[in-house]
C-alpha positions in Angstrom: 17.8 -43.8 -23.8 20.0 -43.1 -21.0 22.3 -40.1 -20.9 25.4 -40.6 -20.2 27.4 -39.2 -17.6 28.8 -36.8 -19.7 26.4 -35.4 -21.5 24.5 -34.6 -18.1 27.6 -32.0 -17.3 27.5 -30.6 -21.3 23.6 -29.7 -20.5 24.2 -28.7 -17.1 26.6 -26.2 -18.4 24.5 -24.8 -20.5 21.5 -24.5 -18.5 23.5 -22.6 -16.1 24.3 -20.4 -18.9 20.6 -19.9 -19.6 19.4 -19.2 -16.2 22.9 -16.4 -16.1 21.2 -15.2 -19.2 18.2 -14.8 -19.1 19.2 -12.7 -15.4 21.2 -10.5 -17.2 18.4 -9.9 -19.5 15.4 -9.7 -17.1 18.2 -6.9 -15.3 18.8 -4.9 -18.6 15.0 -4.8 -19.3 13.9 -4.4 -15.5 16.4 -0.9 -16.1 15.3 0.0 -19.8 11.7 0.0 -18.3 13.2 2.5 -15.6 15.3 5.1 -17.8 11.8 4.7 -20.3 9.8 5.7 -17.6 12.1 8.6 -16.7 12.8 9.5 -20.1 8.7 10.3 -20.7 8.5 12.1 -17.7 11.2 14.4 -19.0 9.2 14.8 -22.5 6.2 15.5 -20.5 7.8 18.2 -18.7 10.1 19.9 -21.7 6.5 19.6 -24.2 5.0 22.5 -22.6 8.3 24.7 -22.6 9.5 23.5 -26.5 5.7 24.6 -26.7 6.3 27.5 -25.6 10.1 28.4 -27.2 8.4 27.5 -30.4 5.5 30.1 -29.8 8.0 32.9 -28.6 10.9 32.0 -31.7 7.9 32.5 -34.1 6.1 35.7 -32.5 9.9 37.5 -33.4 9.6 36.0 -36.4 6.5 37.7 -36.8 7.7 40.9 -35.5 11.2 40.9 -37.1 11.0 39.5 -40.5 7.1 39.0 -41.4 4.3 41.8 -42.8 1.8 41.5 -40.3 -0.6 42.8 -43.1 0.2 40.5 -45.7 0.2 37.6 -43.1 -3.3 38.8 -42.0 -4.1 38.9 -45.8 -3.2 34.6 -46.1 -4.9 33.6 -42.6 -7.7 31.2 -42.4 -9.0 32.5 -39.6 -9.3 36.5 -39.8 -11.9 37.9 -42.3 -11.0 38.9 -45.4 -11.0 42.9 -45.5 -14.2 43.9 -47.3 -13.4 46.6 -49.6 -15.9 49.9 -49.3 -16.5 51.7 -52.0 -14.4 54.9 -52.8 -16.6 58.2 -52.9 -16.9 59.2 -56.4 -14.2 62.3 -56.9 -14.1 65.2 -59.4 -11.3 65.6 -61.1 -10.5 69.1 -59.7 -9.9 66.9 -56.8 -7.0 65.6 -58.3 -5.1 68.7 -59.3 -3.3 71.1 -57.2 -5.1 74.2 -56.1 -4.9 77.5 -57.5 -2.5 80.1 -55.7 -3.9 83.3 -54.2 -3.6 86.4 -56.3 -1.3 87.7 -53.5 1.2 84.1 -53.7 2.2 84.9 -57.1 5.7 86.1 -56.7 7.1 86.9 -60.7 5.4 86.8 -63.6 6.0 85.4 -67.1 4.3 86.4 -70.7 5.1 84.3 -73.9 4.0 86.2 -76.6 3.7 84.7 -79.9 3.2 87.5 -83.6 4.3 85.8 -86.7 3.2 82.3 -88.0 7.0 80.3 -88.1 6.0 78.7 -91.4 4.9 81.7 -93.4 5.8 84.6 -91.3 2.2 85.9 -91.5 0.6 88.6 -88.9 -1.1 86.2 -86.5 -4.9 86.8 -85.5 -7.5 85.9 -82.8 -4.8 85.9 -79.8 -5.5 83.9 -76.5 -4.6 83.7 -73.5 -3.4 80.3 -71.4 -3.0 80.6 -68.3 -0.9 78.4 -65.7 1.2 78.2 -62.6 4.4 77.1 -61.5 5.2 76.1 -58.2 9.3 75.8 -57.4 11.9 76.9 -55.2 14.4 79.3 -55.6 17.8 79.0 -57.0 19.9 78.1 -53.8 22.3 80.6 -54.1 18.8 83.1 -54.1 17.5 81.3 -51.1 20.6 81.3 -49.0 20.9 85.0 -49.4 17.3 85.9 -48.5 17.3 83.3 -45.4 20.8 84.1 -44.5 20.9 86.9 -41.6 24.3 88.0 -40.0 23.5 91.2 -37.9 27.1 93.1 -36.1 25.6 93.9 -33.0 27.7 96.9 -31.2 27.2 97.0 -27.1 28.2 100.8 -25.7 29.4 100.3 -22.3 30.9 103.2 -19.7 31.5 104.1 -16.2 30.0 106.3 -14.1 31.6 109.4 -12.7 30.1 109.1 -9.5 29.5 105.6 -8.1 32.4 104.1 -10.7 29.7 102.1 -11.6 30.1 99.9 -15.0 26.9 100.3 -17.2 26.1 97.9 -19.5 22.7 98.1 -21.5 22.4 94.7 -22.0 25.0 91.3 -21.4 28.0 90.6 -23.3 28.5 87.8 -25.1 31.5 85.7 -24.3 31.4 84.3 -27.8 32.4 86.8 -30.7 29.8 85.1 -32.7 26.9 83.6 -31.0 23.6 81.6 -33.0 20.4 83.7 -33.4 16.8 82.4 -31.8 15.4 81.9 -35.5 18.6 79.7 -35.8 17.7 77.8 -32.5 14.7 77.4 -33.1 15.3 75.6 -36.4 17.9 73.1 -34.4 14.9 72.3 -32.1 12.6 72.0 -35.4 15.1 69.4 -36.9 15.8 67.5 -34.0 12.7 67.6 -32.2 9.8 67.4 -34.2 11.3 65.8 -37.2 12.9 63.5 -35.5 16.4 63.7 -37.3 20.0 62.6 -35.8 22.5 65.2 -34.9 24.2 64.2 -37.3 20.7 64.1 -40.0 20.2 67.8 -38.1 23.5 69.6 -39.2 23.4 68.5 -42.9 20.0 69.5 -43.3 20.5 73.2 -42.1 24.0 73.5 -44.1 22.5 72.3 -46.8 19.8 74.8 -46.8 21.7 77.9 -44.7 25.3 76.8 -45.2 25.5 76.9 -42.1 27.9 74.6 -40.1 27.2 72.7 -36.2 29.2 70.8 -34.1 27.3 68.2 -31.9 27.9 70.3 -28.8 26.7 73.1 -30.0 23.7 70.9 -30.8 23.4 69.7 -27.4 24.0 73.2 -26.3 21.3 75.0 -27.9 18.8 72.2 -27.0 19.7 72.4 -23.6 18.6 76.3 -23.9 16.2 75.4 -25.6 14.7 73.3 -23.0 15.2 75.9 -20.2 13.1 78.9 -21.7 10.0 76.0 -22.7 10.1 74.7 -18.9 7.1 76.9 -17.5 4.7 75.6 -20.9 6.2 71.9 -19.5 4.7 72.6 -16.2 1.7 73.8 -17.7 1.3 70.5 -19.3 1.9 68.8 -15.6 -0.7 70.9 -14.0 -3.5 70.4 -16.5 -2.8 66.2 -17.0 -2.8 66.3 -12.9 -6.5 66.0 -13.1 -7.3 64.4 -16.5 -7.7 60.4 -17.5 -4.9 59.6 -19.4 -3.7 56.5 -21.6 -0.3 55.4 -20.2 2.3 53.5 -21.9 6.5 52.5 -22.3 9.3 51.8 -24.4 13.1 51.3 -24.0 15.4 54.2 -24.4 19.2 53.6 -23.8 20.9 56.6 -21.7 24.2 56.6 -20.9 25.8 57.5 -17.5 28.4 60.2 -17.0 30.9 61.1 -15.1 29.3 61.7 -11.4 26.2 61.7 -13.0 24.1 57.9 -13.0 21.6 57.1 -15.4 18.1 56.8 -13.8 17.0 53.8 -16.1 16.7 53.4 -19.5 13.1 53.8 -20.3 10.9 56.6 -21.7 7.3 56.9 -20.4 4.1 58.5 -21.6 1.3 60.0 -20.4 -1.6 61.3 -23.1 -4.8 62.9 -21.5 -7.6 61.2 -23.0 -9.5 64.3 -23.8 -7.0 66.2 -25.4 -3.6 65.8 -27.0 -1.7 66.8 -23.8 1.1 64.8 -23.6 4.7 64.2 -21.4 7.5 61.7 -22.3 9.8 61.1 -19.4 13.3 59.9 -21.3 15.8 57.7 -19.0 14.1 56.6 -16.5 13.4 53.4 -15.1 10.6 50.6 -15.2 9.8 50.5 -11.7 6.3 51.3 -10.3 7.7 54.6 -8.3 8.0 56.0 -11.8 4.9 55.7 -12.5 3.0 57.0 -9.7 5.5 59.7 -10.3 4.2 60.6 -13.6 0.7 60.2 -12.2 0.7 62.5 -9.4 -1.9 62.7 -7.3 -3.8 59.2 -7.2 -7.3 60.6 -5.3 -10.4 60.0 -8.3 -7.3 58.9 -11.1 -8.2 57.6 -14.1 -6.0 55.3 -16.6 -5.7 53.4 -19.5 -2.8 51.0 -19.6 -1.8 47.5 -20.9 -1.3 44.7 -18.0 1.9 45.9 -16.9 2.4 45.1 -13.7 3.6 48.8 -13.0 -0.2 50.0 -13.2 -1.6 47.2 -11.0 -3.3 49.2 -8.4 -2.1 52.7 -8.9 -5.4 54.7 -10.1 -8.6 54.3 -8.4 -10.2 53.3 -11.7 -8.2 51.7 -14.0 -9.4 50.7 -17.6 -7.1 47.7 -18.7 -6.7 47.7 -22.8 -8.6 45.1 -24.9 -7.0 45.4 -27.9 -3.5 43.6 -26.1 -5.3 40.4 -25.0 -7.0 40.1 -28.9 -4.0 40.7 -30.2 -2.5 38.0 -28.1 -5.0 35.4 -29.1 -4.9 36.5 -32.6 -1.4 35.6 -33.6 -1.9 32.3 -31.4 -5.1 31.6 -33.6 -2.8 32.0 -36.4 0.0 29.9 -35.2 1.9 27.0 -37.5 3.5 25.4 -34.3 0.4 24.2 -32.6 -1.5 20.7 -33.3 -4.8 21.0 -34.8 -6.1 19.7 -32.1 -4.6 23.2 -29.8 -4.7 25.4 -33.2 -9.1 24.5 -32.8 -9.0 25.9 -29.0 -6.7 28.9 -30.2 -9.5 29.7 -32.6 -12.6 29.3 -30.8 -11.1 31.4 -28.2 -10.2 34.5 -30.8 -13.1 34.6 -31.8 -14.9 34.1 -28.7 -12.9 37.3 -27.8 -13.5 39.6 -30.9 -17.1 39.0 -30.5 -17.0 40.2 -26.5 -14.8 43.0 -28.0 -16.9 44.5 -30.3 -19.7 43.9 -28.1 -18.3 46.1 -25.2 -17.9 48.4 -28.2 -21.1 48.7 -29.0 -22.2 49.0 -25.2 -19.8 51.5 -24.4 -21.2 53.9 -27.3 -24.8 52.8 -25.9 -23.8 54.0 -22.3 -22.5 58.0 -23.4 -25.5 57.9 -24.7 -28.3 59.9 -21.9 -30.8 58.0 -19.8 -29.6 54.5 -21.1 -29.0 51.7 -18.5 -26.6 49.2 -19.5 -27.1 46.4 -16.5 -28.7 43.5 -18.1 -26.4 43.7 -21.4 -23.3 44.1 -18.8 -24.1 41.3 -17.3 -24.5 39.1 -19.9 -20.7 40.7 -21.6 -19.4 39.4 -18.3 -20.5 36.4 -18.5 -19.2 35.8 -21.9 -15.8 36.7 -20.6 -16.1 34.6 -18.1 -16.4 31.4 -20.3 -13.7 32.3 -22.6 -11.3 32.5 -19.1 -12.5 28.6 -18.8 -9.4 27.0 -19.1 -9.4 23.5 -21.3 -6.6 20.7 -20.2 -5.2 20.8 -24.1 -5.0 24.8 -23.8 -1.0 25.5 -24.9 0.6 27.2 -21.8 0.2 30.5 -23.4 -3.4 30.5 -23.9 -3.8 29.4 -20.0 -1.4 32.2 -19.2 -3.9 34.7 -21.0 -7.0 33.4 -19.7 -5.7 32.9 -16.0 -5.0 36.8 -16.2 -7.8 38.1 -17.9 -10.0 35.9 -15.0 -8.2 37.8 -12.0 -8.5 41.4 -13.8 -11.8 40.6 -15.1 -13.4 44.2 -13.0 -10.5 46.5 -14.5 -11.5 45.7 -18.2 -15.0 46.9 -17.3 -14.3 49.8 -15.6 -15.5 51.9 -18.8 -19.3 50.6 -17.3 -18.5 53.0 -14.8 -17.0 56.0 -16.8 -18.2 55.3 -20.0 -15.6 58.3 -21.1 -13.1 55.6 -20.9 -11.2 53.8 -24.2 -11.2 50.0 -24.3 -7.8 50.3 -25.8 -4.4 52.0 -25.4 -3.8 52.7 -28.7 -3.7 56.7 -28.4 -0.4 56.2 -26.2 1.1 53.2 -28.9 0.4 56.2 -31.6 2.1 58.6 -29.1 5.4 56.8 -28.6 6.3 55.9 -32.2 7.9 59.4 -32.4 10.5 57.8 -29.8 10.8 54.4 -31.5 11.4 56.1 -34.9 13.8 58.8 -33.2 15.6 55.8 -30.7 16.4 53.9 -34.2 18.2 56.8 -35.5 19.9 58.1 -32.3 20.0 55.0 -30.1 19.2 56.9 -27.0 21.1 59.4 -25.2 24.3 60.6 -24.2 23.9 61.3 -20.2 20.8 61.9 -18.0 21.3 65.6 -18.6 20.1 65.1 -22.3 17.5 62.5 -21.3 15.8 65.4 -19.0 16.2 67.9 -21.9 14.3 65.5 -24.2 11.7 65.1 -21.6 11.2 69.0 -21.8 11.3 69.3 -25.7 9.3 66.5 -26.7 6.6 66.8 -24.0 5.9 71.0 -25.4 6.8 70.2 -29.1 4.1 67.4 -29.4 1.5 69.1 -27.5 1.4 72.5 -29.0 1.3 71.1 -32.8 -0.8 68.0 -31.9 -3.6 70.8 -30.1 -3.1 73.0 -33.1 -2.3 70.9 -35.8 -3.3 74.0 -38.7 -1.0 76.6 -37.0 2.7 76.9 -38.3 4.7 75.3 -36.4 7.1 78.4 -35.7 4.4 80.6 -34.7 3.1 77.6 -32.1 6.8 77.8 -30.8 7.1 81.9 -30.3 3.8 81.7 -28.6 5.2 78.6 -25.9 8.2 80.7 -26.0 6.9 83.5 -24.7 5.4 82.1 -21.7 8.8 81.5 -20.5 10.0 84.7 -21.3 6.7 86.6 -19.0 7.3 84.1 -16.0 
């Protein structure tokens, strides 16, 4: 069949249109292919970041909303807590102890003579004694506790030299606050950790005495000056002792020409003692850490892996508990894929076992004559195996492995000095009081106030924790006496 010219022209037009359409389709296909490649590269770059952000959000949620103890019970990774058999207690251990005869202040005798039913005389009487521990009535306790002393000071002039003679300085104010009441303010605001408002309400409720915020500030500042010699003694004693170090946030405002030195509080706690230094209103810089440490020669320190502590000590023991907690949280994550979670669980269990064996080795090294060279070498090899990276490691686990490997030697300082603890928990427990105080007071109103707290907290916490069985006010008077003597 021969095509007509008209049909040929028609088919040529269709062919040209198809050719043009295929060219456009081919161009679009190439563009989509390039776009897909670019998107795949972006996804590959963003996947670790998304994973990192998900883990960070999970960590924040855990700290803010979740009860860690409950989450550990539900965890399939952590072993279930085994209930230890409680020691049997006698019935007497659940009862309040009998008071000393000297401590009895009042006595009440309730007699019975006749039968309430028939009025007959009662026989075979027996006494049943018990004790009631109570407080005196509010009005009685106020009268007994509150003491107002009228003080008359004579002054006179010398006829010979015209000198005005006074046996003591005359206060500018007509009404001043006594020594015992000042100590009570320190007890409430520092030892009990109350805010200024809570201190005001507590003292007014108990003794009927009112304070202003300014008066509390002045009292604390004055008492800090009195306790300064005791504070300097703590600084001197801790200079030669191995110590724990940690820091937490503490807002400090600038006031007038005095600029805040920083918004952190540092703590230094002795390894062998309960002496402690608290430095409020400092920056988080390395220079502050070095000033807190004092002389470097033969210095020993236990801390977390914060950069300011790097190369700060001659002998530095890093805390094992910090990476242990990080690996545990990763092993419990719900944001990781099953493959990555399996890797994290293995890393956590391996580290936990090495940590446990390190504790055992440390105890053995404290035994005289034990040489743990073989055990040390084996422990280091197992530690290095944990730091070996895996291609499927999540970014956070890669970072943990890398930091453990870089700082391996500092985790094994206890081999040379077995008296150094493997964790920094002692400093973290001490700093807990500061965290609770921060939640109530929100920091310091000036650098001067922060410096006042540094002295008061260092002295109060040291003297009370080194003498847990003694009364606070007895200890305080001893500490204040040191300042009066000097």
